[in-house]
C-alpha positions in Angstrom: -68.7 34.6 -89.5 -67.5 37.4 -91.7 -63.8 37.7 -90.8 -63.7 41.2 -92.3 -66.5 42.7 -90.2 -66.7 40.3 -87.3 -70.4 39.9 -87.8 -72.2 36.6 -88.0 -73.8 35.8 -91.3 -76.2 33.1 -92.4 -77.7 31.8 -95.7 -81.5 31.4 -96.0 -82.4 28.5 -98.4 -85.6 28.8 -100.3 -86.2 25.7 -102.4 -88.1 25.8 -105.7 -91.2 23.9 -106.3 -89.4 20.9 -107.7 -86.7 21.2 -105.1 -84.1 20.6 -107.8 -82.2 23.8 -107.3 -81.6 26.3 -104.4 -81.1 29.9 -104.2 -79.5 31.7 -101.2 -80.0 35.1 -99.8 -77.3 36.6 -97.6 -78.7 37.8 -94.2 -76.9 39.9 -91.7 -77.6 39.1 -88.1 -77.1 42.4 -86.4 -78.8 41.8 -83.0 -76.0 39.7 -81.4 -74.3 41.9 -78.8 -70.5 42.3 -78.9 -68.9 39.8 -76.6 -71.8 37.4 -76.7 -71.0 33.7 -76.3 -72.1 33.2 -79.9 -69.1 35.2 -81.0 -66.6 33.5 -78.8 -64.3 30.6 -79.8 -66.2 27.5 -78.9 -63.3 25.1 -79.3 -62.1 25.6 -75.7 -64.0 25.0 -72.4 -66.1 27.9 -71.3 -64.0 28.4 -68.2 -60.7 27.9 -70.0 -57.8 30.2 -69.0 -54.4 30.0 -70.5 -51.6 28.7 -68.2 -49.6 31.3 -66.5 -46.3 31.2 -64.7 -46.8 31.2 -60.9 -46.8 34.6 -59.5 -45.0 35.4 -56.3 -45.8 38.0 -53.8 -43.2 40.8 -54.2 -42.9 40.8 -50.4 -41.7 37.2 -50.5 -39.0 38.1 -53.0 -37.8 41.0 -50.9 -37.9 38.9 -47.7 -35.9 36.1 -49.4 -33.3 38.5 -50.7 -32.9 40.4 -47.3 -32.7 37.1 -45.4 -30.1 35.7 -47.7 -28.1 38.9 -47.4 -28.2 38.8 -43.6 -27.0 35.2 -43.5 -24.1 35.8 -45.8 -23.1 39.1 -44.2 -23.0 37.9 -40.5 -23.8 34.2 -40.2 -22.6 33.9 -36.6 -24.6 36.7 -35.2 -27.7 35.2 -33.6 -29.6 38.4 -33.5 -29.8 38.6 -37.3 -29.1 35.0 -38.3 -31.9 33.2 -36.3 -34.7 35.5 -37.7 -33.2 35.1 -41.2 -33.1 31.3 -41.0 -36.7 31.3 -39.7 -37.9 33.5 -42.5 -36.2 31.4 -45.2 -37.5 28.1 -43.6 -41.0 29.5 -43.9 -40.5 30.3 -47.6 -38.7 27.1 -48.3 -41.9 25.1 -48.0 -42.6 26.4 -51.5 -40.9 24.3 -54.1 -39.9 27.6 -55.9 -38.1 29.1 -52.9 -36.6 25.7 -51.9 -35.1 25.4 -55.3 -34.0 29.0 -55.4 -32.2 28.6 -52.1 -30.6 25.3 -53.1 -29.2 26.8 -56.3 -27.3 29.5 -54.4 -23.9 27.9 -54.0 -22.5 30.5 -51.5 -25.7 30.2 -49.4 -25.4 26.4 -49.5 -21.8 26.6 -48.3 -22.8 28.9 -45.4 -25.5 26.5 -44.3 -23.0 23.7 -44.5 -20.6 25.5 -42.3 -23.4 26.2 -39.8 -24.0 22.4 -39.6 -20.5 21.8 -38.4 -20.1 20.2 -34.9 -19.7 22.5 -32.0 -16.0 22.8 -30.9 -14.1 25.5 -29.0 -13.4 27.2 -32.3 -16.9 27.0 -33.7 -18.6 30.3 -34.5 -22.1 28.8 -34.5 -24.4 28.2 -31.6 -26.5 25.1 -31.2 -29.6 27.2 -32.0 -28.1 28.4 -35.3 -27.0 24.8 -36.2 -30.4 23.5 -35.4 -32.2 26.2 -37.5 -29.8 25.6 -40.4 -30.5 21.9 -40.4 -34.3 22.6 -40.4 -34.0 25.1 -43.2 -31.9 22.9 -45.5 -34.1 19.8 -44.8 -37.3 21.8 -45.6 -35.8 23.1 -48.9 -34.9 19.7 -50.3 -37.6 17.5 -48.7 -39.9 16.2 -51.5 -38.2 18.6 -53.9 -35.9 16.5 -56.2 -34.7 19.5 -58.2 -33.6 21.3 -55.0 -31.9 18.2 -53.7 -29.9 17.8 -56.9 -29.0 21.5 -56.8 -27.9 21.4 -53.2 -25.6 18.4 -53.7 -24.1 19.8 -56.8 -22.1 22.4 -54.7 -20.2 19.7 -52.8 -17.9 16.7 -53.3 -15.4 18.6 -55.4 -11.9 19.9 -54.9 -12.9 23.0 -53.0 -15.7 21.4 -51.0 -14.9 17.7 -50.7 -17.5 17.1 -48.0 -21.2 17.8 -47.9 -24.1 18.1 -45.5 -24.3 14.3 -45.0 -20.9 14.3 -43.3 -22.0 17.0 -41.0 -25.0 14.9 -40.0 -22.8 11.8 -39.4 -20.6 13.8 -37.1 -23.6 15.2 -35.2 -25.0 11.8 -34.6 -21.5 10.7 -33.3 -20.9 13.6 -31.0 -24.0 15.6 -30.1 -26.2 14.9 -27.1 -29.0 17.5 -27.5 -32.1 15.7 -28.6 -33.7 18.7 -30.2 -30.7 19.2 -32.4 -30.4 15.6 -33.3 -34.1 15.4 -34.2 -33.5 18.1 -36.9 -30.3 16.4 -38.0 -32.3 13.1 -38.5 -34.9 15.1 -40.5 -32.1 16.5 -42.7 -30.7 13.0 -43.0 -34.0 11.6 -44.3 -34.2 14.5 -46.8 -30.6 13.9 -48.0 -31.2 10.1 -48.2 -33.9 10.6 -50.8 -30.8 10.3 -53.0 -29.7 6.7 -53.2 -26.0 7.5 -53.2 -26.3 9.6 -50.1 -28.2 6.7 -48.4 -25.5 4.2 -49.4 -22.8 6.5 -48.1 -24.5 6.8 -44.8 -25.0 3.1 -44.3 -21.5 2.3 -45.5 -20.2 4.8 -42.9 -21.8 2.8 -40.0 -24.8 5.1 -40.0 -27.1 2.4 -38.7 -24.9 1.8 -35.7 -24.9 5.5 -35.0 -28.6 5.7 -35.2 -29.0 2.7 -32.8 -26.7 4.5 -30.3 -28.8 7.7 -30.5 -32.0 5.7 -30.4 -31.1 4.7 -26.8 -33.8 2.1 -26.4 -33.1 1.5 -22.7 -34.1 4.9 -21.5 -37.6 6.4 -21.9 -36.1 9.9 -21.8 -37.9 13.2 -22.2 -40.4 14.6 -24.7 -37.5 15.6 -27.0 -36.0 12.2 -26.7 -39.3 10.6 -27.5 -39.6 12.9 -30.6 -36.1 11.9 -31.7 -36.9 8.2 -31.4 -40.0 8.7 -33.5 -38.1 10.5 -36.2 -35.5 7.7 -36.3 -38.2 5.1 -36.6 -39.8 7.1 -39.4 -36.4 7.4 -41.2 -35.9 3.6 -41.0 -39.4 3.0 -42.5 -39.1 5.7 -45.2 -35.6 5.0 -46.4 -34.6 1.5 -45.4 -37.5 -0.8 -44.5 -39.9 -0.3 -47.4 -39.5 -3.1 -49.9 -40.4 -0.8 -52.8 -37.8 1.8 -51.8 -38.3 5.5 -51.7 -34.9 6.8 -52.7 -34.0 8.5 -56.0 -31.9 6.3 -58.2 -28.9 7.8 -59.8 -28.3 7.4 -63.6 -26.6 4.2 -64.6 -23.1 4.5 -66.1 -22.1 2.1 -68.9 -19.9 -0.8 -67.7 -17.3 -2.0 -70.2 -17.0 -5.5 -68.8 -20.5 -5.9 -67.5 -19.3 -6.1 -63.9 -20.3 -3.8 -61.1 -17.6 -2.1 -59.0 -17.6 -3.3 -55.4 -17.8 -0.6 -52.7 -14.7 -0.7 -50.5 -15.0 -1.3 -46.8 -15.0 1.8 -44.7 -13.2 2.0 -41.4 -14.2 5.3 -39.7 -13.4 6.0 -36.1 -16.3 8.3 -35.6 -16.1 8.4 -31.9 -12.7 10.0 -32.0 -13.1 12.1 -35.1 -13.1 15.9 -34.6 -12.5 16.9 -38.2 -14.8 16.4 -41.2 -15.6 12.8 -41.9 -14.6 11.9 -45.4 -17.1 9.3 -46.5 -15.7 7.3 -49.4 -17.7 8.2 -52.5 -16.4 5.4 -54.8 -19.6 3.3 -54.3 -21.5 1.8 -57.2 -23.5 4.4 -59.0 -25.8 2.1 -60.9 -29.4 1.7 -60.2 -28.6 -1.7 -58.6 -26.5 0.1 -55.9 -29.3 -0.6 -53.4 -31.0 -3.8 -54.5 -33.5 -5.6 -52.3 -31.7 -8.7 -51.2 -28.3 -7.3 -51.5 -28.9 -4.0 -49.9 -26.7 -2.8 -47.1 -25.4 -6.2 -46.1 -28.7 -8.0 -46.0 -30.6 -9.0 -42.8 -27.6 -8.8 -40.6 -27.7 -5.0 -40.4 -31.5 -4.9 -39.7 -31.9 -7.7 -37.1 -30.5 -5.6 -34.1 -33.4 -3.2 -34.6 -35.9 -5.9 -33.6 -34.8 -5.7 -30.0 -34.3 -1.9 -30.1 -37.8 -1.3 -31.3 -39.3 -3.9 -28.8 -37.5 -2.4 -25.8 -38.3 1.2 -26.6 -41.9 0.4 -27.4 -42.4 -1.2 -24.0 -40.6 1.7 -22.2 -42.7 4.3 -24.0 -46.0 2.5 -23.5 -45.5 2.8 -19.8 -45.3 6.6 -19.9 -49.0 7.1 -20.2 -50.8 9.4 -22.6 -48.0 11.9 -23.1 -48.4 13.3 -26.6 -44.8 12.7 -27.7 -44.8 9.2 -26.2 -47.9 8.3 -28.1 -46.5 9.6 -31.4 -43.2 7.8 -30.9 -45.1 4.6 -30.0 -47.0 4.8 -33.2 -43.9 5.4 -35.3 -42.0 2.6 -33.6 -45.0 0.2 -34.0 -45.1 1.0 -37.7 -41.3 0.4 -37.9 -41.7 -3.0 -36.2 -44.2 -4.0 -38.8 -42.1 -2.8 -41.7 -39.0 -4.5 -40.2 -40.8 -7.8 -39.8 -41.8 -7.6 -43.5 -38.3 -6.7 -44.6 -36.8 -9.7 -42.6 -39.5 -12.0 -44.0 -38.3 -10.9 -47.5 -34.8 -12.1 -46.5 -36.3 -15.4 -45.3 -35.9 -14.8 -41.6 -37.7 -12.8 -38.9 -37.2 -11.0 -35.6 -37.7 -14.2 -33.7 -35.6 -16.4 -36.1 
């Protein structure tokens, strides 16, 4: 290739009779069309395309901006807030928009306020609170960067509590199964972070879930859906031996000892203000170890009976779709629980 002309050149060798020397004539190949594969860089695959930053539909950007504006401007007005929450939830399935949402501190604080329990002074309806829980859960679910960004706006002097505390209060006070289902979805998303999971368990979260699970009553479709989500949470966050939570970074210990988490005594049933879950738990990667996690088998054994009772109750409801799904989730949880207890050296029947 002649770099000056861009034309391909070749040498024709014509050996002498004794083949001891060679002469070379320069030949110009002028019949190769411009753009032909012969003139292209062959060091890259034929279909190679340079990586590009993901492109977003301009309409998505404008929809995101207008929806965020509506939420911040009048968060308690259902006529504008519900459509804005729905639009953002649809966008938040994308990791890009989920992270963009979670990075917005003022928006995160608005959503946090929406999650607050309903009281006579509350500005937010159950519908708004339910939609806010779904939006935040969607944004941080399977999106570690968004989860980190969302949590970074809380647990400081100005905002000493976070979404987890709102979920705890909802589990303690709310009765509406559809709202609680979304709160459990948000709980599962938050508890991808190991510290959040430890806080929840230390605050008596398993007892709250057992109360909400309500194994004695078959309930409605919404109640069946709620039971299924609780069973899935138990499997995904607590019963898998490998663990599915994100471990926090390990701080250096001067004396090689790990700080013990203080016992928490929270009267959740009579609490109307924000629950302040103690955050002075161990932050090392051993905060949730297998045999020492969450008090050992004692905290899991009560779920043997809960799962068994609810499974028999739901099995008798026939082919109802939600009952079938809940039964499958509970059955999976029973298997995972048995394996977990076997790991501790006991079982549901032991």
